[in-house]
C-alpha positions in Angstrom: 13.8 47.0 -26.0 14.3 47.5 -30.0 12.2 48.3 -32.8 11.8 45.1 -35.3 8.8 42.7 -35.3 7.9 41.3 -31.9 6.1 37.9 -31.2 4.4 36.2 -28.1 7.1 34.9 -25.4 4.2 32.1 -25.9 4.6 31.5 -29.7 1.3 28.6 -29.3 -0.8 31.9 -28.4 -2.4 33.4 -31.6 -4.5 36.1 -29.6 -2.9 38.9 -31.4 -3.5 40.8 -28.1 -1.7 38.4 -25.5 0.4 41.1 -23.2 3.8 39.1 -23.1 5.8 39.7 -26.3 9.2 40.1 -26.9 11.1 41.1 -30.3 12.1 38.2 -33.5 15.2 36.6 -32.6 17.8 37.9 -35.2 20.6 35.7 -36.5 23.7 37.1 -38.0 26.1 34.4 -39.5 30.1 35.7 -39.3 33.3 33.5 -40.6 34.4 30.8 -42.7 35.5 27.3 -42.5 36.9 26.4 -38.6 35.8 29.7 -37.7 32.1 30.5 -39.1 29.9 31.6 -36.1 26.2 32.7 -35.6 25.9 36.2 -33.8 22.4 37.2 -32.0 22.5 40.8 -32.3 18.9 41.4 -30.6 19.8 39.1 -27.5 19.9 41.4 -24.7 16.9 42.5 -26.1 14.9 39.1 -26.6 16.5 38.2 -23.0 14.8 41.3 -21.1 11.6 40.0 -22.3 11.9 37.2 -21.0 13.5 39.2 -17.5 16.4 36.2 -17.9 20.4 37.0 -18.4 21.2 36.7 -22.1 24.0 34.2 -20.8 21.3 31.7 -20.4 19.1 31.2 -23.8 22.8 31.7 -25.4 24.2 29.0 -23.2 21.1 27.0 -23.3 21.5 27.0 -27.4 25.3 25.7 -26.8 24.2 23.3 -24.7 21.5 21.9 -27.0 23.3 22.5 -30.3 26.8 20.5 -28.6 28.4 23.8 -29.2 30.4 26.6 -27.8 29.4 30.1 -26.9 30.9 33.0 -25.7 29.5 36.4 -24.5 30.6 40.0 -24.7 27.7 41.1 -22.8 29.5 45.0 -22.4 29.0 45.2 -26.1 26.1 43.3 -25.7 27.3 40.6 -28.2 26.5 36.9 -27.6 27.9 33.9 -29.9 27.6 30.8 -30.9 30.0 28.5 -33.0 29.1 27.1 -36.0 26.5 28.5 -38.3 22.6 27.7 -37.3 19.6 28.9 -39.0 17.7 31.3 -37.1 14.6 29.2 -37.3 16.0 27.0 -35.6 17.3 28.6 -32.6 14.1 30.0 -32.1 12.2 26.4 -31.4 15.4 26.4 -29.4 14.2 29.4 -28.0 10.7 27.8 -27.3 12.2 25.2 -25.3 14.1 27.6 -23.1 11.0 30.0 -22.4 9.2 26.5 -21.5 11.8 24.9 -19.2 13.2 27.9 -17.4 10.5 30.6 -18.0 6.8 29.5 -17.9 5.7 29.1 -14.4 4.3 25.5 -15.0 1.3 25.9 -12.9 0.2 29.0 -14.8 1.9 29.1 -18.1 2.6 32.7 -17.3 5.9 34.2 -18.3 6.3 36.5 -14.4 8.7 34.1 -12.4 11.9 34.8 -11.3 14.9 32.1 -11.3 15.3 31.4 -7.0 18.4 29.3 -6.3 18.0 27.3 -3.0 20.3 25.6 -1.2 19.9 22.1 1.2 22.8 21.1 2.6 25.0 20.7 0.0 22.5 20.3 -2.3 21.2 23.4 -4.9 17.7 23.6 -6.6 16.2 26.1 -9.3 13.1 27.3 -8.4 10.5 29.4 -10.8 8.8 31.6 -8.6 5.7 32.8 -10.2 4.9 36.5 -9.5 1.0 36.0 -11.4 -0.4 33.5 -9.4 2.6 32.7 -6.8 3.0 29.3 -7.8 7.0 28.2 -7.4 7.1 25.4 -9.5 11.0 23.4 -10.0 13.5 23.0 -12.9 14.4 19.8 -14.3 18.0 19.7 -12.7 19.2 17.1 -15.3 19.7 19.4 -17.6 23.5 21.0 -18.4 22.6 24.7 -18.4 21.2 24.5 -14.4 25.3 23.7 -13.8 26.0 27.3 -16.0 22.5 29.4 -13.8 24.1 27.4 -10.3 27.4 29.3 -11.2 25.9 32.9 -12.4 23.3 33.0 -10.0 20.9 35.3 -11.3 21.9 39.2 -10.0 19.2 41.0 -8.3 17.7 43.7 -9.4 16.7 46.9 -7.5 13.2 45.5 -7.9 14.0 42.2 -6.5 14.1 43.8 -2.8 10.6 43.6 -2.8 9.9 40.3 -3.3 13.2 39.0 -1.2 12.3 36.0 -2.3 14.9 34.1 -0.5 13.5 34.5 3.3 10.0 34.6 2.1 10.1 31.1 0.7 8.1 28.1 1.6 10.0 24.1 1.9 9.8 22.6 -1.2 9.5 19.0 -1.3 10.3 18.7 2.0 13.7 20.8 1.6 15.4 23.1 3.8 13.5 27.0 2.9 15.6 29.2 0.5 17.5 31.1 3.3 19.0 28.3 4.9 22.5 27.2 3.7 23.7 24.1 4.6 24.7 24.5 8.5 20.8 25.7 8.3 21.5 29.1 9.4 19.4 31.5 7.8 22.0 33.2 5.2 19.2 36.5 4.5 19.4 37.0 8.8 23.0 36.6 8.1 23.5 39.4 6.6 21.4 41.8 8.7 18.1 41.6 6.2 14.5 41.3 6.7 12.0 39.1 5.6 9.1 39.8 3.3 7.0 38.3 6.7 8.7 40.6 8.9 8.6 43.3 6.7 5.1 43.1 6.7 4.5 42.3 10.3 6.7 45.4 11.5 4.2 47.9 8.7 1.0 46.2 10.2 2.5 46.9 13.6 3.2 50.2 12.7 -0.1 50.8 11.0 -1.9 49.7 13.7 -0.5 52.7 16.4 -1.9 55.3 13.7 -5.0 56.3 15.5 -7.8 57.7 12.4 -10.4 59.0 14.9 -6.8 61.6 15.8 -5.9 61.7 12.6 -9.9 62.9 11.6 -11.0 64.5 14.4 -10.6 68.1 12.4 -13.0 66.2 9.7 -16.9 67.1 11.2 -18.5 64.4 8.2 -16.1 61.6 9.7 -15.6 62.6 13.6 -18.4 59.8 14.4 -17.3 56.4 14.0 -19.7 54.5 16.4 -22.3 51.4 14.0 -25.1 54.1 13.3 -22.6 56.4 12.1 -21.2 54.0 9.8 -24.1 52.6 8.6 -25.8 56.1 7.9 -22.6 56.6 6.0 -23.3 53.4 3.9 -26.6 54.3 3.2 -26.1 56.9 2.2 -23.6 55.6 -0.8 -26.6 52.9 -1.3 -26.0 53.5 -5.1 -23.3 51.7 -4.6 -20.4 52.1 -7.4 -22.7 54.3 -9.1 -22.4 57.5 -6.7 -19.4 57.2 -5.0 -17.4 54.2 -6.3 -17.6 55.8 -9.9 -18.4 59.1 -8.8 -16.9 61.2 -11.7 -14.3 60.8 -14.2 -11.4 62.7 -14.3 -12.8 65.2 -15.4 -15.1 65.7 -12.4 -18.1 65.0 -14.5 -21.0 62.3 -13.7 -21.4 59.1 -15.0 -24.2 57.9 -16.4 -26.2 55.1 -15.2 -26.1 53.5 -17.4 -22.5 53.7 -18.2 -20.9 50.4 -18.8 -18.3 51.9 -15.3 -21.4 51.6 -13.2 -23.1 48.7 -14.7 -19.6 47.0 -14.0 -19.6 48.1 -10.3 -23.1 47.2 -9.7 -22.7 43.6 -11.3 -19.6 43.5 -9.1 -21.3 44.7 -6.1 -24.6 42.2 -6.4 -22.5 38.5 -7.9 -19.1 39.5 -5.4 -20.6 37.2 -2.1 -22.4 34.5 -4.2 -19.6 32.9 -4.5 -16.5 31.7 -1.8 -13.9 30.7 -4.9 -12.3 34.6 -4.9 -10.2 33.4 -7.7 -12.6 32.3 -9.9 -14.8 35.1 -9.3 -11.8 37.4 -10.6 -12.1 35.1 -14.0 -15.6 36.0 -14.3 -14.8 39.4 -13.4 -12.3 39.8 -16.0 -14.7 38.7 -18.5 -17.3 40.6 -17.7 -14.9 43.7 -18.2 -13.9 42.2 -22.1 -17.6 42.1 -22.1 -18.1 45.6 -21.7 -15.2 46.9 -23.8 -13.2 48.5 -21.4 -10.3 46.0 -19.9 -8.0 49.3 -21.1 -9.4 51.6 -19.2 -8.0 53.2 -16.4 -11.7 53.8 -15.2 -11.8 49.9 -14.9 -9.3 50.3 -12.4 -11.0 52.4 -9.8 -14.2 50.7 -9.9 -13.1 47.2 -9.5 -10.5 48.4 -6.4 -13.7 49.4 -4.7 -16.6 47.3 -5.7 -14.4 43.7 -5.6 -13.2 44.7 -1.6 -15.0 45.1 1.2 -14.4 45.7 5.3 -11.8 42.2 4.5 -9.9 43.9 2.2 -6.5 43.0 3.6 -7.5 38.8 3.4 -8.9 39.5 -0.4 -6.7 40.9 -1.6 -4.7 38.1 -2.8 -6.7 36.7 -4.7 -7.3 39.7 -7.0 -4.2 40.4 -7.7 -4.1 38.7 -11.1 -7.1 40.3 -12.3 -4.9 43.8 -11.0 -2.6 42.1 -12.8 -3.8 41.9 -16.5 -5.1 45.4 -16.3 -3.2 47.8 -15.0 -0.4 48.4 -17.6 0.0 52.2 -17.3 1.1 55.2 -15.2 -2.1 56.1 -15.6 -3.8 52.7 -14.1 -1.6 52.6 -11.6 -2.7 56.2 -10.1 -6.5 55.3 -11.1 -6.1 52.0 -8.6 -4.9 54.0 -6.1 -7.5 56.5 -6.4 -9.7 53.6 -5.8 -7.8 52.5 -2.4 -8.4 56.4 -1.1 -12.2 55.8 -2.0 -12.1 52.3 -0.8 -10.2 53.5 3.0 -11.2 56.5 3.4 -15.0 56.7 2.1 -16.4 53.6 2.0 -14.7 51.3 4.7 -12.9 53.8 7.0 -11.7 50.7 9.4 -9.5 49.9 6.4 -7.4 52.8 7.3 -5.0 51.3 9.3 -4.7 48.2 6.6 -2.9 51.1 3.9 0.5 49.5 4.3 -0.4 46.4 4.2 -2.5 47.1 0.9 0.1 49.2 -0.2 2.4 46.0 0.1 0.6 43.6 -1.6 0.4 45.6 -4.6 3.9 46.6 -4.6 5.2 43.4 -4.0 3.0 41.4 -7.1 4.2 44.4 -9.7 1.1 46.0 -10.0 2.3 49.4 -8.6 5.7 51.2 -8.7 7.9 52.2 -6.1 8.2 55.9 -7.9 4.3 56.0 -8.7 3.7 55.5 -4.8 6.4 57.8 -3.8 4.5 60.6 -5.3 1.0 59.7 -4.6 2.4 59.8 -1.0 3.9 63.1 -1.0 1.2 64.9 -3.3 -2.4 65.5 -1.3 -4.8 65.2 -4.6 -8.7 66.2 -4.5 -8.8 63.8 -7.8 -10.5 60.7 -6.0 -12.1 62.5 -2.8 -11.9 65.4 -0.7 -9.1 67.6 -0.1 -9.1 65.8 3.6 -9.5 62.1 2.7 -6.9 62.3 0.7 -4.0 63.7 3.4 -6.2 60.8 5.9 -5.4 58.1 3.6 -1.4 59.4 2.9 -1.4 59.8 6.9 -1.7 56.2 6.4 0.1 55.1 4.2 3.8 56.5 6.1 4.6 53.7 7.5 5.4 51.9 4.3 6.5 54.6 2.5 8.7 55.1 5.5 10.2 50.9 4.3 10.1 52.3 0.3 13.0 54.9 1.9 15.1 52.8 4.0 14.7 50.3 1.5 16.1 52.7 -1.3 18.8 54.1 0.7 19.9 50.6 1.7 20.5 49.6 -2.2 22.3 52.9 -2.3 24.3 51.8 0.4 24.7 48.6 -1.2 
């Protein structure tokens, strides 16, 4: 992103720590007379922050102002004919964000635009990566015609969401994967849906024999209920003993540290509510109260304290809090460290679900491909012992293989 002043994407939000920011839109008047025009020098940077093609907001300005627009995408030059005040264009940008970016449900800007075909009709949907909701766009706006003729180009990152094949029916219409003849569009080009990929990965993971991969580990060879109970008893200090278990320098944590307090509090309150999404909000408030919302170790703790042996079903409800807190490569590595402890030490029955958990975190844009690949190919003793580290990575192989194949497919395309 270019240097210069930035503002909250939602300018009605006064929070200076608001996560979603964009460059302040700038303008430059060129020419005179009938040839006068307004150039938006940083439109490409603004659009990048909104995850939209820069042609969309530029065309939106033209629609609202009744002015012609022109684009030179190669040189990142976006023009609206006529002389227009910068503040006026910023107000229009706010309208564009409201209509074509923000999720109608949670008002989060992390959305993708999806074009859904149903017979001869086409609709544009906002798919929210934060709350999972899909909300419609008012098709009466003139910009929708431009979007339909110039659909968003799928980036390399988009393959993980493959939104066409994963979409649910909207308003009783056909799914995004169906063309006018009812044929599955993605199947027609040999692609697999997210659901199919997940099933495939789970099936391959289920074939892994946890006992076989840990046969040489004396401490974990006995997987009987009694042995598991004994191991859990050994971890009775809860997150204070294993869930926290030492910082990046290997030193022990004080039982009164904010991380220990957080872990114990989550464990004690986790099962008191049936609404995990509501609990996640309370957890984040607790994290803020302890002043550790930006600390990577808080992510390490939550990965282990929030999830249980039913993590495969629980993870979806906790994705928003991880999404909010995982903001760097270091946070991602701490999250993976938490996964190693969760499946490798606390609930070894989760070994077979490691690919599923990785898929959920990857699809939610919480974990990046490069970070996962690096983690999967480098055994580390940072969070668990070496053998446990190997076992968890072994279990992740189906997902790592899928990542590699998806990368090869992209290269071929």
